[in-house]
PDB file with one MODEL, atoms N, CA, C and O in Angstrom:
MODEL        1
ATOM      1  N   MET A   1      42.903 -18.093  24.503  1.00  0.00           N
ATOM      2  CA  MET A   1      42.127 -16.948  24.072  1.00  0.00           C
ATOM      3  C   MET A   1      40.668 -17.142  24.518  1.00  0.00           C
ATOM      4  O   MET A   1      40.074 -18.193  24.277  1.00  0.00           O
ATOM      5  N   LEU A   2      40.112 -16.140  25.157  1.00  0.00           N
ATOM      6  CA  LEU A   2      38.709 -16.186  25.603  1.00  0.00           C
ATOM      7  C   LEU A   2      37.800 -15.587  24.541  1.00  0.00           C
ATOM      8  O   LEU A   2      38.133 -14.568  23.936  1.00  0.00           O
ATOM      9  N   ARG A   3      36.676 -16.204  24.319  1.00  0.00           N
ATOM     10  CA  ARG A   3      35.680 -15.662  23.387  1.00  0.00           C
ATOM     11  C   ARG A   3      34.390 -15.469  24.147  1.00  0.00           C
ATOM     12  O   ARG A   3      33.963 -16.345  24.899  1.00  0.00           O
ATOM     13  N   PHE A   4      33.776 -14.333  23.952  1.00  0.00           N
ATOM     14  CA  PHE A   4      32.543 -14.014  24.641  1.00  0.00           C
ATOM     15  C   PHE A   4      31.378 -14.035  23.666  1.00  0.00           C
ATOM     16  O   PHE A   4      31.495 -13.572  22.531  1.00  0.00           O
ATOM     17  N   LYS A   5      30.273 -14.566  24.111  1.00  0.00           N
ATOM     18  CA  LYS A   5      29.071 -14.593  23.286  1.00  0.00           C
ATOM     19  C   LYS A   5      28.321 -13.274  23.483  1.00  0.00           C
ATOM     20  O   LYS A   5      28.134 -12.813  24.609  1.00  0.00           O
ATOM     21  N   MET A   6      27.897 -12.677  22.365  1.00  0.00           N
ATOM     22  CA  MET A   6      27.173 -11.409  22.448  1.00  0.00           C
ATOM     23  C   MET A   6      25.800 -11.618  23.059  1.00  0.00           C
ATOM     24  O   MET A   6      25.136 -12.615  22.774  1.00  0.00           O
ATOM     25  N   LYS A   7      25.368 -10.682  23.901  1.00  0.00           N
ATOM     26  CA  LYS A   7      24.038 -10.715  24.483  1.00  0.00           C
ATOM     27  C   LYS A   7      23.001 -10.151  23.530  1.00  0.00           C
ATOM     28  O   LYS A   7      21.819 -10.479  23.635  1.00  0.00           O
ATOM     29  N   TYR A   8      23.420  -9.319  22.614  1.00  0.00           N
ATOM     30  CA  TYR A   8      22.494  -8.579  21.767  1.00  0.00           C
ATOM     31  C   TYR A   8      22.581  -9.047  20.326  1.00  0.00           C
ATOM     32  O   TYR A   8      23.657  -9.384  19.832  1.00  0.00           O
ATOM     33  N   ASP A   9      21.440  -9.063  19.660  1.00  0.00           N
ATOM     34  CA  ASP A   9      21.382  -9.461  18.249  1.00  0.00           C
ATOM     35  C   ASP A   9      20.944  -8.239  17.440  1.00  0.00           C
ATOM     36  O   ASP A   9      19.750  -7.968  17.317  1.00  0.00           O
ATOM     37  N   PHE A  10      21.900  -7.514  16.895  1.00  0.00           N
ATOM     38  CA  PHE A  10      21.604  -6.288  16.154  1.00  0.00           C
ATOM     39  C   PHE A  10      21.184  -6.570  14.715  1.00  0.00           C
ATOM     40  O   PHE A  10      20.810  -5.647  13.992  1.00  0.00           O
ATOM     41  N   ASP A  11      21.240  -7.814  14.296  1.00  0.00           N
ATOM     42  CA  ASP A  11      20.847  -8.176  12.940  1.00  0.00           C
ATOM     43  C   ASP A  11      19.366  -8.505  12.826  1.00  0.00           C
ATOM     44  O   ASP A  11      18.831  -8.530  11.718  1.00  0.00           O
ATOM     45  N   ARG A  12      18.698  -8.754  13.932  1.00  0.00           N
ATOM     46  CA  ARG A  12      17.282  -9.121  13.921  1.00  0.00           C
ATOM     47  C   ARG A  12      16.414  -7.874  14.069  1.00  0.00           C
ATOM     48  O   ARG A  12      16.649  -7.043  14.946  1.00  0.00           O
ATOM     49  N   VAL A  13      15.410  -7.753  13.205  1.00  0.00           N
ATOM     50  CA  VAL A  13      14.473  -6.638  13.263  1.00  0.00           C
ATOM     51  C   VAL A  13      13.325  -7.022  14.190  1.00  0.00           C
ATOM     52  O   VAL A  13      12.719  -8.082  14.035  1.00  0.00           O
ATOM     53  N   ILE A  14      13.032  -6.159  15.148  1.00  0.00           N
ATOM     54  CA  ILE A  14      11.958  -6.412  16.103  1.00  0.00           C
ATOM     55  C   ILE A  14      10.725  -5.635  15.673  1.00  0.00           C
ATOM     56  O   ILE A  14      10.779  -4.414  15.524  1.00  0.00           O
ATOM     57  N   GLU A  15       9.618  -6.334  15.474  1.00  0.00           N
ATOM     58  CA  GLU A  15       8.357  -5.709  15.076  1.00  0.00           C
ATOM     59  C   GLU A  15       7.745  -5.030  16.310  1.00  0.00           C
ATOM     60  O   GLU A  15       7.413  -5.702  17.287  1.00  0.00           O
ATOM     61  N   ARG A  16       7.600  -3.718  16.264  1.00  0.00           N
ATOM     62  CA  ARG A  16       7.101  -2.976  17.412  1.00  0.00           C
ATOM     63  C   ARG A  16       5.703  -2.398  17.211  1.00  0.00           C
ATOM     64  O   ARG A  16       5.169  -1.752  18.113  1.00  0.00           O
ATOM     65  N   SER A  17       5.110  -2.619  16.055  1.00  0.00           N
ATOM     66  CA  SER A  17       3.749  -2.108  15.852  1.00  0.00           C
ATOM     67  C   SER A  17       2.765  -2.938  16.667  1.00  0.00           C
ATOM     68  O   SER A  17       2.953  -4.141  16.849  1.00  0.00           O
ATOM     69  N   GLY A  18       1.725  -2.289  17.151  1.00  0.00           N
ATOM     70  CA  GLY A  18       0.730  -2.968  17.974  1.00  0.00           C
ATOM     71  C   GLY A  18       1.123  -3.090  19.436  1.00  0.00           C
ATOM     72  O   GLY A  18       0.482  -3.827  20.185  1.00  0.00           O
ATOM     73  N   THR A  19       2.164  -2.380  19.856  1.00  0.00           N
ATOM     74  CA  THR A  19       2.609  -2.445  21.244  1.00  0.00           C
ATOM     75  C   THR A  19       2.136  -1.241  22.054  1.00  0.00           C
ATOM     76  O   THR A  19       2.595  -1.022  23.175  1.00  0.00           O
ATOM     77  N   ASN A  20       1.219  -0.462  21.483  1.00  0.00           N
ATOM     78  CA  ASN A  20       0.690   0.743  22.128  1.00  0.00           C
ATOM     79  C   ASN A  20       1.765   1.791  22.380  1.00  0.00           C
ATOM     80  O   ASN A  20       1.661   2.578  23.321  1.00  0.00           O
ATOM     81  N   SER A  21       2.779   1.802  21.557  1.00  0.00           N
ATOM     82  CA  SER A  21       3.831   2.797  21.635  1.00  0.00           C
ATOM     83  C   SER A  21       3.592   3.834  20.544  1.00  0.00           C
ATOM     84  O   SER A  21       3.549   3.496  19.361  1.00  0.00           O
ATOM     85  N   VAL A  22       3.437   5.089  20.937  1.00  0.00           N
ATOM     86  CA  VAL A  22       3.177   6.156  19.969  1.00  0.00           C
ATOM     87  C   VAL A  22       4.322   6.249  18.967  1.00  0.00           C
ATOM     88  O   VAL A  22       4.098   6.544  17.794  1.00  0.00           O
ATOM     89  N   LYS A  23       5.524   6.002  19.415  1.00  0.00           N
ATOM     90  CA  LYS A  23       6.687   6.123  18.550  1.00  0.00           C
ATOM     91  C   LYS A  23       6.673   5.106  17.411  1.00  0.00           C
ATOM     92  O   LYS A  23       7.170   5.401  16.324  1.00  0.00           O
ATOM     93  N   TRP A  24       6.117   3.918  17.636  1.00  0.00           N
ATOM     94  CA  TRP A  24       6.202   2.855  16.637  1.00  0.00           C
ATOM     95  C   TRP A  24       4.871   2.459  16.024  1.00  0.00           C
ATOM     96  O   TRP A  24       4.854   1.733  15.030  1.00  0.00           O
ATOM     97  N   ASP A  25       3.757   2.910  16.581  1.00  0.00           N
ATOM     98  CA  ASP A  25       2.448   2.476  16.108  1.00  0.00           C
ATOM     99  C   ASP A  25       1.978   3.346  14.945  1.00  0.00           C
ATOM    100  O   ASP A  25       1.494   4.458  15.156  1.00  0.00           O
ATOM    101  N   LYS A  26       2.118   2.845  13.723  1.00  0.00           N
ATOM    102  CA  LYS A  26       1.783   3.608  12.509  1.00  0.00           C
ATOM    103  C   LYS A  26       0.294   3.948  12.447  1.00  0.00           C
ATOM    104  O   LYS A  26      -0.066   5.012  11.944  1.00  0.00           O
ATOM    105  N   GLN A  27      -0.566   3.080  12.941  1.00  0.00           N
ATOM    106  CA  GLN A  27      -2.005   3.334  12.920  1.00  0.00           C
ATOM    107  C   GLN A  27      -2.348   4.545  13.793  1.00  0.00           C
ATOM    108  O   GLN A  27      -3.172   5.371  13.401  1.00  0.00           O
ATOM    109  N   PHE A  28      -1.733   4.658  14.953  1.00  0.00           N
ATOM    110  CA  PHE A  28      -1.955   5.808  15.843  1.00  0.00           C
ATOM    111  C   PHE A  28      -1.520   7.099  15.151  1.00  0.00           C
ATOM    112  O   PHE A  28      -2.227   8.105  15.203  1.00  0.00           O
ATOM    113  N   LEU A  29      -0.358   7.066  14.505  1.00  0.00           N
ATOM    114  CA  LEU A  29       0.138   8.259  13.809  1.00  0.00           C
ATOM    115  C   LEU A  29      -0.804   8.662  12.685  1.00  0.00           C
ATOM    116  O   LEU A  29      -1.077   9.847  12.489  1.00  0.00           O
ATOM    117  N   LYS A  30      -1.296   7.682  11.953  1.00  0.00           N
ATOM    118  CA  LYS A  30      -2.203   7.949  10.835  1.00  0.00           C
ATOM    119  C   LYS A  30      -3.493   8.590  11.344  1.00  0.00           C
ATOM    120  O   LYS A  30      -3.997   9.527  10.724  1.00  0.00           O
ATOM    121  N   GLU A  31      -4.033   8.105  12.456  1.00  0.00           N
ATOM    122  CA  GLU A  31      -5.286   8.642  12.998  1.00  0.00           C
ATOM    123  C   GLU A  31      -5.126  10.045  13.561  1.00  0.00           C
ATOM    124  O   GLU A  31      -6.003  10.887  13.368  1.00  0.00           O
ATOM    125  N   HIS A  32      -4.041  10.310  14.244  1.00  0.00           N
ATOM    126  CA  HIS A  32      -3.884  11.582  14.938  1.00  0.00           C
ATOM    127  C   HIS A  32      -3.171  12.666  14.133  1.00  0.00           C
ATOM    128  O   HIS A  32      -3.447  13.852  14.317  1.00  0.00           O
ATOM    129  N   PHE A  33      -2.269  12.278  13.254  1.00  0.00           N
ATOM    130  CA  PHE A  33      -1.489  13.261  12.503  1.00  0.00           C
ATOM    131  C   PHE A  33      -1.758  13.220  11.008  1.00  0.00           C
ATOM    132  O   PHE A  33      -1.155  13.973  10.244  1.00  0.00           O
ATOM    133  N   LYS A  34      -2.668  12.335  10.586  1.00  0.00           N
ATOM    134  CA  LYS A  34      -3.064  12.192   9.174  1.00  0.00           C
ATOM    135  C   LYS A  34      -1.937  11.724   8.263  1.00  0.00           C
ATOM    136  O   LYS A  34      -2.069  11.787   7.041  1.00  0.00           O
ATOM    137  N   THR A  35      -0.844  11.263   8.830  1.00  0.00           N
ATOM    138  CA  THR A  35       0.266  10.693   8.075  1.00  0.00           C
ATOM    139  C   THR A  35       0.989   9.714   8.983  1.00  0.00           C
ATOM    140  O   THR A  35       0.910   9.816  10.208  1.00  0.00           O
ATOM    141  N   ASP A  36       1.689   8.770   8.383  1.00  0.00           N
ATOM    142  CA  ASP A  36       2.450   7.811   9.189  1.00  0.00           C
ATOM    143  C   ASP A  36       3.949   7.865   8.875  1.00  0.00           C
ATOM    144  O   ASP A  36       4.700   6.967   9.252  1.00  0.00           O
ATOM    145  N   ASP A  37       4.374   8.923   8.183  1.00  0.00           N
ATOM    146  CA  ASP A  37       5.786   9.016   7.836  1.00  0.00           C
ATOM    147  C   ASP A  37       6.566   9.955   8.751  1.00  0.00           C
ATOM    148  O   ASP A  37       7.607  10.482   8.359  1.00  0.00           O
ATOM    149  N   ILE A  38       6.069  10.165   9.962  1.00  0.00           N
ATOM    150  CA  ILE A  38       6.809  10.954  10.957  1.00  0.00           C
ATOM    151  C   ILE A  38       7.254  10.037  12.083  1.00  0.00           C
ATOM    152  O   ILE A  38       6.691   8.958  12.268  1.00  0.00           O
ATOM    153  N   LEU A  39       8.245  10.452  12.823  1.00  0.00           N
ATOM    154  CA  LEU A  39       8.762   9.668  13.937  1.00  0.00           C
ATOM    155  C   LEU A  39       8.790  10.562  15.181  1.00  0.00           C
ATOM    156  O   LEU A  39       9.720  11.348  15.359  1.00  0.00           O
ATOM    157  N   PRO A  40       7.771  10.443  16.039  1.00  0.00           N
ATOM    158  CA  PRO A  40       7.757  11.255  17.262  1.00  0.00           C
ATOM    159  C   PRO A  40       8.924  10.872  18.173  1.00  0.00           C
ATOM    160  O   PRO A  40       9.260   9.696  18.306  1.00  0.00           O
ATOM    161  N   LEU A  41       9.525  11.860  18.785  1.00  0.00           N
ATOM    162  CA  LEU A  41      10.667  11.609  19.675  1.00  0.00           C
ATOM    163  C   LEU A  41      10.267  11.753  21.119  1.00  0.00           C
ATOM    164  O   LEU A  41      11.098  11.579  22.011  1.00  0.00           O
TER     165      LEU A  41
ENDMDL
END
């Protein structure tokens, strides 16, 4: 029986704030939209 090791770790949370991504940067959302509880697509 062959067993393959997974390439992806879906259990680990990756911190994406501070990466200059509008989608994940809560500070940018707060400054421009006056709230940080939205998720731009």
